[in-house]
C-alpha positions as CSV (number, residue, x, y, z in Angstrom):
1,M,-20.5,6.6,-39.3
2,D,-20.7,11.2,-41.1
3,N,-17.9,12.6,-42.2
4,K,-17.3,14.6,-38.8
5,S,-17.8,11.5,-36.8
6,N,-15.6,10.1,-38.6
7,R,-12.6,13.2,-39.1
8,V,-13.2,12.6,-35.1
9,W,-12.7,8.9,-34.7
10,L,-9.4,9.4,-37.1
11,T,-8.0,12.4,-35.2
12,V,-8.7,10.3,-31.7
13,R,-6.7,7.2,-32.8
14,G,-4.2,9.3,-34.1
15,L,-3.1,10.7,-30.6
16,L,-3.8,7.9,-29.0
17,P,-0.9,6.3,-28.9
18,T,1.2,10.2,-28.2
19,V,-1.0,10.2,-25.2
20,L,-0.1,6.5,-23.9
21,W,3.7,6.9,-24.7
22,V,3.9,10.2,-23.1
23,G,1.9,9.3,-20.3
24,A,3.7,6.8,-19.2
25,G,6.4,8.7,-19.6
26,L,5.3,11.1,-17.8
27,C,3.9,8.6,-14.9
28,L,7.9,6.9,-14.8
29,I,9.1,9.7,-14.6
30,A,7.0,10.9,-11.5
31,Y,7.5,7.9,-9.5
32,S,11.6,8.4,-10.1
33,R,11.2,11.2,-8.0
34,V,8.8,8.9,-5.6
35,A,11.5,6.6,-5.2
36,Y,14.1,9.1,-5.2
37,R,12.6,10.4,-2.0
38,A,12.7,6.9,-0.2
39,G,16.0,7.6,0.4
40,S,16.7,4.0,-0.2
41,G,20.7,4.7,-0.6
42,T,20.6,3.3,-3.7
43,R,20.1,5.6,-7.3
44,F,17.9,2.2,-8.2
45,Y,15.2,5.2,-9.0
46,L,17.4,6.5,-12.1
47,V,15.6,2.7,-13.6
48,W,12.7,4.8,-13.8
49,L,14.1,7.5,-14.7
50,C,15.9,5.9,-18.0
51,L,12.7,3.6,-18.7
52,G,9.9,7.5,-18.4
53,I,13.4,9.2,-20.8
54,A,12.9,5.5,-23.5
55,C,8.9,6.0,-23.8
56,F,9.2,9.9,-24.7
57,L,12.5,8.2,-27.0
58,M,9.6,5.8,-28.3
59,E,7.0,8.3,-29.0
60,V,10.3,10.7,-31.3
61,L,10.6,6.8,-33.5
62,R,7.2,6.2,-34.0
63,R,6.4,9.9,-35.4
64,L,9.6,9.3,-37.6
65,K,8.4,6.5,-39.0
66,V,11.3,4.4,-37.7
67,W,9.7,1.1,-36.9
68,T,8.1,1.0,-40.9
69,R,11.5,1.6,-42.5
70,L,13.5,-1.8,-40.5
71,P,13.5,-4.7,-42.5
72,R,11.4,-6.9,-41.4
73,A,14.3,-9.8,-40.6
74,L,14.5,-7.4,-37.7
75,K,11.5,-6.7,-36.1
76,I,11.2,-10.1,-35.7
77,V,14.2,-10.6,-33.8
78,F,13.3,-7.0,-31.8
79,L,10.0,-8.2,-31.0
80,S,11.6,-12.4,-30.2
81,L,14.3,-10.9,-27.8
82,L,11.0,-8.5,-26.6
83,G,8.5,-11.6,-25.9
84,L,11.3,-13.6,-24.3
85,G,12.3,-11.4,-22.2
86,L,8.8,-9.8,-21.0
87,G,8.3,-13.6,-20.5
88,L,11.5,-14.3,-18.3
89,F,10.5,-11.1,-15.7
90,F,6.4,-12.4,-15.3
91,S,8.2,-15.4,-14.1
92,V,10.5,-14.4,-11.9
93,E,7.7,-12.3,-10.3
94,G,5.5,-15.3,-9.8
95,F,8.3,-17.1,-8.0
96,I,9.1,-13.7,-6.0
97,I,5.0,-13.0,-5.4
98,S,5.3,-16.9,-4.3
99,G,6.3,-15.9,-0.9
100,F,4.6,-13.2,-0.5
101,N,1.8,-15.1,2.2
102,A,5.1,-16.8,3.7
103,K,3.5,-17.7,7.7
104,G,6.6,-20.2,8.4
105,E,5.9,-22.4,11.6
106,P,5.8,-22.4,15.0
107,G,8.7,-23.3,17.5
108,L,11.7,-22.6,15.4
109,D,15.3,-23.0,16.8
110,Y,16.3,-19.6,15.5
111,V,15.4,-16.7,13.5
112,I,17.8,-14.7,11.1
113,V,16.6,-11.2,10.1
114,L,17.8,-9.7,7.1
115,G,19.1,-6.2,7.7
116,A,17.8,-3.2,5.6
117,Q,18.6,0.3,5.7
118,V,20.0,1.8,9.2
119,R,19.1,6.3,9.7
120,T,20.6,8.4,11.7
121,N,16.9,8.0,13.9
122,G,17.2,4.5,13.5
123,P,15.9,2.0,11.3
124,S,14.3,2.9,7.4
125,V,10.5,1.5,7.7
126,V,11.4,-1.4,5.1
127,L,13.5,-2.6,8.1
128,R,10.7,-1.5,11.0
129,Y,8.2,-4.1,8.8
130,R,11.1,-7.0,9.1
131,L,11.9,-6.1,12.4
132,D,7.9,-5.9,13.7
133,K,7.4,-9.0,12.2
134,A,10.5,-10.5,14.6
135,Y,8.9,-9.1,17.5
136,E,6.1,-10.4,16.8
137,Y,7.1,-14.0,16.2
138,L,9.2,-13.9,19.0
139,L,6.5,-13.1,21.5
140,E,4.3,-16.3,20.5
141,N,7.6,-18.0,20.6
142,P,9.7,-18.0,23.3
143,G,12.1,-20.3,23.1
144,T,12.8,-19.1,19.5
145,V,16.9,-17.0,19.0
146,A,16.7,-14.6,16.8
147,I,19.8,-13.2,14.5
148,C,19.5,-10.0,13.8
149,T,22.1,-9.4,10.7
150,G,23.6,-6.3,8.6
151,G,26.7,-4.8,8.4
152,Q,27.3,-0.7,8.4
153,G,26.9,0.3,5.0
154,A,28.8,4.4,4.2
155,N,25.6,6.2,5.1
156,E,24.8,4.0,7.4
157,P,25.0,5.8,11.7
158,V,26.0,2.3,12.9
159,A,26.1,-2.0,12.0
160,E,22.4,-2.7,11.0
161,G,22.6,-6.3,13.6
162,I,22.8,-3.3,16.0
163,A,20.9,-1.2,15.7
164,M,18.3,-4.4,15.1
165,K,18.9,-5.6,18.3
166,E,18.8,-2.6,19.6
167,Y,15.0,-2.0,18.5
168,L,13.8,-5.5,19.2
169,V,14.9,-4.7,23.7
170,S,13.4,-1.5,23.4
171,K,10.5,-3.1,22.3
172,G,11.0,-5.4,25.5
173,I,12.9,-8.9,23.9
174,P,15.3,-10.0,26.6
175,P,18.6,-9.7,25.4
176,E,19.7,-13.1,25.4
177,R,17.0,-14.3,23.1
178,I,19.0,-11.4,20.5
179,I,22.1,-12.4,18.5
180,A,23.6,-8.7,16.6
181,E,25.9,-9.7,13.2
182,D,27.4,-7.0,12.3
183,R,29.6,-7.7,9.1
184,A,27.6,-8.8,6.3
185,G,27.2,-6.2,3.2
186,N,24.4,-8.7,1.0
187,T,21.8,-11.4,1.4
188,I,24.4,-14.3,0.6
189,Q,26.5,-12.8,3.5
190,N,23.5,-12.3,6.1
191,I,23.1,-16.2,5.7
192,R,26.5,-17.3,5.6
193,F,27.4,-15.3,8.9
194,S,24.5,-16.1,10.6
195,Y,25.3,-19.8,9.9
196,E,28.5,-19.3,12.3
197,F,25.8,-19.3,15.4
198,L,23.6,-22.3,14.1
199,D,23.8,-25.4,12.5
200,P,21.9,-25.3,9.7
201,L,21.8,-29.4,9.3
202,A,20.1,-29.6,12.4
203,D,18.2,-26.5,13.7
204,S,15.2,-25.3,12.4
205,I,15.7,-21.8,10.4
206,G,13.1,-18.1,10.1
207,I,14.2,-16.1,7.3
208,I,12.4,-13.1,8.3
209,T,12.2,-10.3,5.9
210,N,9.6,-8.4,3.4
211,N,7.7,-10.2,1.2
212,F,9.0,-9.4,-2.4
213,H,12.5,-10.8,-0.9
214,V,11.2,-14.0,0.9
215,F,11.6,-16.2,-1.8
216,R,15.5,-15.2,-2.8
217,G,16.3,-15.1,1.3
218,V,15.3,-18.6,1.5
219,S,16.6,-20.0,-1.4
220,I,19.8,-18.3,-0.2
221,A,19.5,-20.0,2.5
222,K,19.0,-23.3,1.6
223,K,21.6,-23.2,-1.4
224,Q,24.0,-22.5,1.8
225,G,23.1,-25.8,3.6
226,G,20.4,-24.6,5.4
227,S,18.0,-28.0,5.9
228,H,14.7,-27.0,7.6
229,V,14.1,-23.2,6.8
230,V,11.2,-21.7,6.2
231,G,10.2,-18.3,5.2
232,I,8.4,-15.5,7.4
233,A,7.1,-12.5,5.3
234,A,6.7,-9.2,6.7
235,D,5.1,-6.9,5.2
236,S,6.5,-3.5,2.6
237,H,5.1,-0.1,1.6
238,P,2.5,-0.3,-1.2
239,V,4.4,2.9,-2.5
240,Y,7.4,1.9,-3.1
241,L,6.3,-1.5,-4.3
242,P,7.1,-1.7,-8.0
243,T,10.9,-0.6,-7.4
244,N,11.3,-3.4,-4.6
245,M,9.7,-5.7,-7.2
246,L,11.8,-4.6,-10.0
247,R,14.8,-4.3,-7.8
248,E,14.5,-8.2,-6.7
249,C,13.4,-9.9,-10.2
250,I,17.0,-8.6,-11.3
251,G,18.5,-9.6,-8.0
252,V,16.6,-13.1,-8.2
253,I,18.5,-13.4,-11.7
254,K,21.6,-12.3,-10.4
255,D,22.1,-14.8,-8.1
256,K,20.5,-17.8,-9.5
257,L,23.2,-17.2,-12.7
258,L,25.8,-16.5,-10.0
259,G,24.5,-20.0,-8.6
260,N,24.1,-18.6,-5.1
261,M,20.3,-20.2,-4.7
């Protein structure tokens, strides 16, 4: 390699970390905007914004050569914690992905449709995926009763359970096949309050929720005393899947630590 080519290579190699850190930061900040526009009712989009800013900060620290000045022992501790954190993250995501293709089984006594955001114009995209899957299952299994579960949040016009029942009835499901549970404020309450309408030890139960939420939903349902519980995975929006997967990872870890699953 001649001197000119060598200088070009050194320049490119020197710029590569900057391109990677700055590029990652810009992508994360741009995605935070996408997550914000989803209007999920939470401020989780701020996580992506913070991660983007952290990437810019890492580039500043790199240019200041802060890493090279750190004691070796501190570097080892940092890298060890980082490795453990990544290992935990990918392990949990593996469990979450295991529920993506859950098909349930035919002839269940009940299906519990977990609630999600309701807006003034009806169920959110996430919730419509769940309801459409419930509609599909109820058509194929005329003996199954659906429990639509979810209370009314501060930013919702009506309780989720009521809006969900109205949606299914509007598509032709007889109202007597749908129970509306309108108090639950989280997944644990979704399951606990729904169990008041059935016998968790004797009845067969399907948990209908988006694919990224199936693992946690089924695990909580079993922990709450369900003896015959299966998951039924609805689709999810691919654009918002990174946010959902990250949120779900945090949710799984939290519920495991609290003994909810």
